[in-house]
C-alpha positions as CSV (number, residue, x, y, z in Angstrom):
1,M,-5.0,15.1,11.7
2,S,-6.7,13.3,8.9
3,I,-9.9,11.3,9.4
4,W,-10.8,8.2,7.3
5,I,-14.2,6.6,7.2
6,F,-14.5,2.9,6.4
7,L,-17.9,1.5,5.5
8,F,-18.3,-2.2,4.8
9,P,-21.8,-3.3,3.9
10,G,-20.8,-6.9,3.1
11,R,-21.2,-9.8,5.5
12,R,-18.5,-10.0,8.3
13,S,-17.8,-12.5,11.0
14,K,-18.7,-10.0,13.7
15,G,-21.5,-8.1,12.0
16,N,-21.5,-5.2,9.6
17,E,-18.6,-3.3,11.2
18,R,-18.0,0.3,10.3
19,Y,-15.0,2.3,11.3
20,V,-13.7,5.9,11.6
21,A,-9.9,5.9,11.5
22,V,-8.0,8.7,13.2
23,G,-5.0,9.6,11.1
24,D,-3.1,7.6,8.4
25,E,-0.4,5.7,10.4
26,P,0.4,8.7,12.7
27,F,3.0,6.7,14.6
28,L,5.2,6.0,11.6
29,Q,8.8,6.3,12.9
30,S,9.8,8.8,10.2
31,Y,7.2,11.3,11.6
32,G,8.9,11.4,14.9
33,D,6.6,12.2,17.8
34,Q,4.8,15.1,16.2
35,F,1.4,13.4,16.3
36,H,1.7,11.5,19.6
37,P,0.2,14.1,21.9
38,F,-2.9,14.6,19.8
39,V,-4.0,11.1,18.6
40,I,-5.8,9.8,21.7
41,G,-7.5,13.2,22.3
42,A,-8.8,13.2,18.7
43,A,-10.1,9.6,19.1
44,M,-11.9,10.5,22.3
45,N,-13.5,13.6,20.7
46,I,-14.7,11.5,17.7
47,Q,-16.0,8.8,20.1
48,A,-17.9,11.4,22.1
49,A,-19.5,12.8,18.9
50,L,-20.6,9.3,17.8
51,T,-22.1,8.6,21.2
52,K,-24.0,11.9,21.1
53,A,-25.3,10.8,17.6
54,N,-26.4,7.4,19.1
55,L,-23.8,5.7,16.9
56,G,-21.3,4.8,19.6
57,G,-22.1,1.1,19.5
58,E,-22.3,0.8,15.7
59,V,-19.2,2.8,14.5
60,K,-15.8,1.9,15.9
61,V,-13.1,4.6,16.3
62,V,-9.7,3.2,15.4
63,V,-6.1,4.4,14.9
64,P,-4.2,2.7,12.1
65,C,-0.7,1.8,13.3
66,S,2.3,1.4,11.0
67,F,4.4,-1.6,10.4
68,D,7.3,-0.1,12.5
69,T,5.1,0.5,15.6
70,F,6.3,-2.9,17.0
71,V,9.8,-4.4,16.8
72,S,11.9,-7.4,17.8
73,E,15.6,-6.8,17.6
74,S,16.3,-10.5,17.6
75,G,13.7,-11.3,15.0
76,R,12.0,-13.7,17.4
77,P,8.2,-13.1,17.9
78,S,8.5,-13.8,21.6
79,K,10.7,-10.8,22.0
80,G,8.3,-8.4,20.3
81,H,7.6,-5.1,21.9
82,F,6.3,-1.6,21.0
83,R,8.9,1.1,20.3
84,T,10.0,2.7,23.5
85,D,9.0,6.1,22.4
86,L,5.4,4.8,21.9
87,N,5.0,2.6,25.0
88,K,2.9,5.1,27.0
89,T,0.9,6.2,23.9
90,M,0.1,2.6,23.0
91,I,-1.1,1.8,26.5
92,E,-3.4,4.8,26.3
93,L,-4.6,3.8,22.9
94,L,-5.2,0.2,23.8
95,T,-7.1,1.2,27.0
96,F,-9.3,3.4,24.8
97,L,-9.9,0.7,22.2
98,S,-10.7,-2.0,24.9
99,K,-13.1,0.3,26.6
100,H,-15.1,0.8,23.4
101,H,-14.7,-2.8,22.1
102,S,-12.7,-1.6,19.1
103,P,-10.0,-3.6,17.4
104,L,-6.4,-2.6,16.9
105,F,-5.7,-1.5,13.3
106,V,-2.2,-2.3,12.1
107,T,-0.1,-2.6,9.0
108,I,1.9,-5.8,8.4
109,S,4.5,-5.5,5.6
110,P,6.2,-8.8,4.6
111,F,7.9,-6.9,1.7
112,I,9.5,-4.3,3.9
113,S,10.5,-7.1,6.4
114,F,12.1,-9.0,3.6
115,Q,14.0,-5.8,2.5
116,Q,15.2,-4.9,5.9
117,N,16.0,-8.4,7.4
118,K,18.6,-10.5,5.7
119,N,17.4,-13.6,7.7
120,I,14.0,-13.5,5.9
121,S,14.0,-15.1,2.5
122,L,11.8,-14.3,-0.4
123,D,10.3,-17.8,-0.3
124,F,9.5,-17.3,3.4
125,S,7.7,-14.0,2.6
126,L,5.7,-15.7,-0.2
127,F,4.2,-18.6,1.8
128,K,6.3,-21.1,-0.2
129,E,6.2,-24.7,1.1
130,N,9.9,-25.1,0.7
131,A,10.9,-22.0,2.7
132,R,13.3,-22.5,5.6
133,H,11.3,-22.3,8.8
134,H,12.0,-20.0,11.7
135,N,12.0,-21.4,15.2
136,D,11.2,-19.5,18.4
137,S,11.5,-21.8,21.4
138,H,9.0,-24.6,20.7
139,R,7.1,-22.6,18.1
140,T,7.7,-23.0,14.4
141,Y,7.0,-20.2,11.8
142,K,6.5,-21.1,8.2
143,N,6.0,-17.6,6.7
144,S,6.8,-13.9,7.3
145,F,3.1,-13.0,8.0
146,D,2.8,-15.2,11.0
147,L,6.2,-14.1,12.3
148,S,5.2,-10.4,12.2
149,Y,1.7,-11.0,13.5
150,D,3.0,-12.9,16.6
151,T,5.6,-10.2,17.1
152,L,2.6,-7.9,17.5
153,V,0.8,-10.3,19.8
154,S,3.8,-10.6,22.0
155,A,4.1,-6.8,22.2
156,L,0.4,-6.6,23.2
157,S,0.8,-9.2,25.9
158,K,3.8,-7.4,27.4
159,I,1.7,-4.3,28.1
160,G,-1.4,-6.1,29.3
161,F,-3.6,-6.6,26.2
162,P,-3.1,-10.2,25.1
163,E,-6.7,-10.7,23.8
164,I,-7.5,-7.5,21.9
165,D,-8.9,-8.1,18.4
166,I,-6.6,-7.3,15.5
167,V,-7.4,-6.0,12.1
168,V,-4.7,-6.1,9.5
169,A,-5.5,-2.6,8.0
170,R,-2.9,-2.7,5.2
171,I,-1.0,-5.5,3.6
172,G,0.2,-6.0,0.0
173,W,3.2,-6.4,-2.2
174,P,4.5,-3.6,-4.6
175,T,5.0,-4.2,-8.3
176,D,7.7,-1.7,-9.2
177,G,10.3,0.7,-7.8
178,A,12.6,-1.9,-6.2
179,A,14.2,-5.3,-6.7
180,N,11.6,-8.2,-6.3
181,A,8.8,-5.7,-6.6
182,T,7.1,-7.2,-9.7
183,S,3.6,-8.2,-10.7
184,S,4.4,-11.9,-10.8
185,I,5.9,-11.9,-7.3
186,A,3.0,-9.8,-6.0
187,E,0.6,-12.3,-7.5
188,T,2.3,-15.2,-5.8
189,F,2.2,-13.3,-2.5
190,M,-1.5,-12.4,-2.8
191,K,-2.5,-16.0,-3.6
192,G,-0.4,-17.3,-0.7
193,L,-1.9,-14.7,1.7
194,I,-5.5,-15.4,0.7
195,D,-5.0,-19.2,0.9
196,H,-3.5,-18.7,4.4
197,L,-6.3,-16.5,5.6
198,H,-9.0,-18.8,4.3
199,S,-7.4,-21.7,6.1
200,K,-8.3,-20.0,9.4
201,T,-5.3,-21.8,11.1
202,G,-4.2,-18.6,12.8
203,T,-0.7,-18.3,14.1
204,P,1.4,-20.1,16.7
205,L,0.4,-17.6,19.4
206,R,-3.3,-17.3,18.2
207,R,-4.3,-20.8,17.0
208,R,-7.5,-20.8,15.0
209,N,-7.8,-17.1,15.7
210,P,-6.7,-15.1,12.6
211,P,-7.2,-11.4,12.3
212,I,-10.9,-10.5,12.3
213,E,-10.5,-8.6,9.0
214,T,-7.7,-8.1,6.5
215,F,-7.5,-5.3,4.0
216,M,-5.5,-5.6,0.8
217,F,-3.3,-2.6,0.0
218,S,-3.9,-1.1,-2.5
219,L,-6.6,-0.7,-5.1
220,L,-4.5,1.6,-7.4
221,D,-1.0,2.9,-7.7
222,E,-0.5,6.4,-6.1
223,G,1.8,8.6,-8.2
224,H,2.1,11.2,-5.5
225,R,2.5,9.0,-2.5
226,S,5.5,9.8,-0.2
227,I,8.6,7.7,-1.1
228,T,10.3,8.2,2.3
229,S,10.3,4.4,2.8
230,G,11.3,3.6,-0.7
231,N,10.4,4.2,-4.4
232,F,8.2,1.1,-4.3
233,E,5.7,3.1,-2.1
234,R,4.0,4.3,-5.3
235,H,3.3,0.9,-6.7
236,W,1.2,-1.1,-4.2
237,G,-1.8,-1.1,-6.5
238,V,-3.5,-4.3,-7.7
239,F,-4.6,-2.1,-10.6
240,T,-2.5,0.3,-12.7
241,F,-3.3,4.0,-12.7
242,D,-5.7,3.4,-15.6
243,G,-7.6,0.5,-13.9
244,Q,-5.9,-2.5,-15.6
245,A,-5.3,-5.5,-13.4
246,K,-1.6,-6.1,-13.0
247,Y,-2.2,-9.8,-12.2
248,H,-5.0,-12.1,-11.5
249,F,-6.3,-13.9,-8.4
250,N,-9.6,-14.3,-6.6
251,F,-10.6,-14.1,-3.0
252,G,-11.5,-17.7,-2.6
253,Q,-15.1,-17.1,-3.8
254,G,-15.4,-19.0,-7.0
255,T,-14.3,-17.4,-10.2
256,K,-14.5,-13.7,-9.2
257,N,-11.2,-12.6,-10.6
258,L,-10.2,-9.0,-10.9
259,V,-11.8,-7.2,-13.9
260,N,-10.1,-4.5,-16.0
261,A,-11.7,-1.0,-16.2
262,Q,-13.6,-0.8,-19.5
263,F,-13.8,2.0,-22.1
264,V,-10.8,4.0,-20.6
265,E,-10.1,7.1,-22.6
266,Y,-6.6,8.3,-23.0
267,L,-5.0,11.5,-24.3
268,A,-3.6,11.3,-27.9
269,P,-0.9,8.6,-28.5
270,K,2.0,11.1,-28.1
271,W,5.1,10.9,-26.0
272,C,7.9,13.3,-25.1
273,V,11.4,12.0,-25.7
274,V,14.9,13.5,-25.7
275,N,16.0,15.1,-29.0
276,N,19.1,13.2,-29.9
277,N,20.1,15.9,-32.4
278,K,20.7,18.4,-29.5
279,D,23.6,18.9,-27.1
280,L,22.6,16.6,-24.2
281,S,25.3,17.7,-21.8
282,N,22.6,19.3,-19.5
283,A,19.9,16.6,-20.2
284,S,20.4,14.9,-16.9
285,A,19.8,18.0,-14.9
286,S,16.6,18.6,-16.9
287,A,15.5,15.0,-16.2
288,L,16.1,15.5,-12.4
289,E,14.0,18.6,-12.5
290,A,11.2,16.7,-14.3
291,C,11.3,13.9,-11.8
292,F,11.0,16.3,-8.9
293,T,7.3,16.8,-9.7
294,S,6.5,13.7,-11.7
295,D,6.8,10.0,-11.0
296,C,10.1,8.4,-12.1
297,T,10.2,5.6,-9.6
298,A,10.1,2.9,-12.3
299,L,13.7,4.0,-13.1
300,S,14.9,2.8,-9.6
301,P,17.3,-0.1,-9.3
302,G,15.3,-3.2,-9.8
303,G,12.4,-1.2,-11.2
304,S,10.6,-2.0,-14.5
305,C,12.6,0.7,-16.3
306,S,15.9,0.2,-14.6
307,N,17.2,-1.8,-17.7
308,I,17.0,1.2,-20.1
309,S,20.2,3.2,-20.5
310,W,21.0,6.8,-21.2
311,P,19.4,8.7,-22.9
312,S,16.3,6.5,-22.9
313,N,16.0,7.1,-19.1
314,I,16.1,10.9,-19.8
315,S,13.2,10.3,-22.2
316,Y,11.2,8.5,-19.6
317,A,11.6,11.4,-17.2
318,F,10.6,13.9,-19.9
319,N,7.5,11.8,-20.8
320,S,6.4,11.5,-17.2
321,Y,6.4,15.2,-16.8
322,Y,4.8,15.7,-20.2
323,Q,1.9,13.3,-19.4
324,Q,1.4,14.7,-15.9
325,N,0.9,18.1,-17.5
326,D,-1.8,16.8,-19.9
327,Q,0.6,16.8,-22.9
328,R,0.9,20.6,-23.1
329,A,3.5,21.4,-25.7
330,D,5.5,23.7,-23.4
331,S,5.9,20.7,-20.9
332,C,8.0,19.0,-23.5
333,D,10.4,21.9,-24.0
334,F,13.2,21.3,-21.5
335,G,15.2,24.1,-23.0
336,G,14.8,22.7,-26.5
337,L,15.9,19.2,-25.5
338,G,12.4,17.6,-25.7
339,L,10.8,16.2,-28.8
340,I,7.1,15.1,-29.2
341,T,6.7,11.9,-31.1
342,T,3.9,9.5,-32.1
343,V,6.2,6.5,-32.0
344,D,5.8,4.6,-28.7
345,P,9.2,4.6,-27.0
346,S,8.3,1.8,-24.6
347,V,10.9,-1.0,-24.3
348,D,10.3,-4.5,-23.0
349,T,8.9,-4.1,-19.4
350,C,9.4,-0.4,-19.4
351,R,6.1,1.3,-20.3
352,F,6.0,4.9,-21.3
353,F,2.5,5.8,-20.3
354,V,-0.1,8.0,-21.8
355,E,-2.3,10.1,-19.5
356,L,-6.0,9.6,-19.0
357,Q,-8.6,11.7,-20.7
358,T,-11.6,12.8,-18.8
359,S,-14.5,15.1,-19.6
360,H,-14.6,16.2,-15.9
361,S,-11.2,17.9,-16.0
362,T,-8.0,18.3,-18.0
363,S,-5.9,17.9,-14.9
364,A,-4.0,14.6,-14.7
365,H,-4.3,14.5,-11.0
366,E,-8.1,15.0,-11.1
367,A,-8.4,12.4,-13.8
368,Y,-6.7,10.0,-11.5
369,I,-9.0,10.9,-8.6
370,F,-12.0,10.5,-10.9
371,L,-11.0,7.0,-11.9
372,R,-10.2,6.1,-8.3
373,I,-13.7,7.1,-7.2
374,I,-15.2,5.0,-10.0
375,L,-13.2,1.9,-9.0
376,L,-14.0,2.4,-5.3
377,L,-17.7,2.6,-6.1
378,A,-17.3,-0.6,-8.1
379,C,-15.5,-2.2,-5.1
380,L,-18.3,-1.2,-2.8
381,F,-20.9,-2.6,-5.2
382,L,-19.0,-5.9,-5.1
383,C,-18.9,-5.8,-1.4
384,L,-22.7,-5.6,-1.4
385,L,-22.6,-8.8,-3.4
386,G,-20.5,-10.4,-0.8
387,F,-17.1,-10.0,-2.5
388,A,-15.0,-9.2,0.6
389,W,-11.9,-7.0,0.4
């Protein structure tokens, strides 16, 4: 069971809250019930340790809940409920949270809702004024966020916790790996979400009572993230893997737009591509092998590289593997099918990336972690200045 620590030194509506999160969405449906028996016990043990250290009133123990923890088969918020396999566990969790005055941490995912529900339009997901509204009895819903949020509120009410505070622990829009996962659409979503949150209008079931905190997901793309839910899962980042802003918006605090990472050092401008002078009859098998350990999700239907054809898509797979292995010559072999070139093979929106250089390590993964730490420290510094994430 993983433990996450959230420290937020910036100003908050309810004080300087700090959290210890038990697990990373342990109730995700794809996990089955393997974590259900252990979550509450783990939370209680951590709470006991905090109390013993005289931190019980300052640090809140929470359990991040996934977007599929609550459902509504009809799509109407008033019919929202927790999954039947989770009902008992959620009552135990909410009883624990209420006892210690901790909020419920939950993921809301308008993108996945849009993907899975044919009745939810893209405009409705993006807070567009012209979107077709959804009605639930006498309540009118103008966007997907409010629809999902009130589905959760109804689920909470049904098991006796109608007033518990809610923190949206994870919300965002991916920029690659699927249709409608682009930087421009993500920018529209983020701007709409931030405007909606700053309006403090709340939702039809919680008027003037929006979530006490909302955390944007994510800072950077994660090239090794599980793609069980879809190939877009590796592309939630507001920044690319090398710290470049994919789009621009601010958090409603003047002109504090996102800032690109400066002085980023890359490996040599070299790429691994397929050698067109070779017999390529087995090239596809080699590309599949390369994609098994490297990230080829941009090749997915609707992805930024879905428009490139064979054998360029083979070259993309080869290059991903080559860069992940720090441009080692043997990582561009592929049984003689690979060829190292200094000519950038990128095409239109399809970027053939070059890996980061770092003096701390020659490992691509460690380089990624190093940059992530630097950006997180920058984020925390901005939080100290009142720049709320």
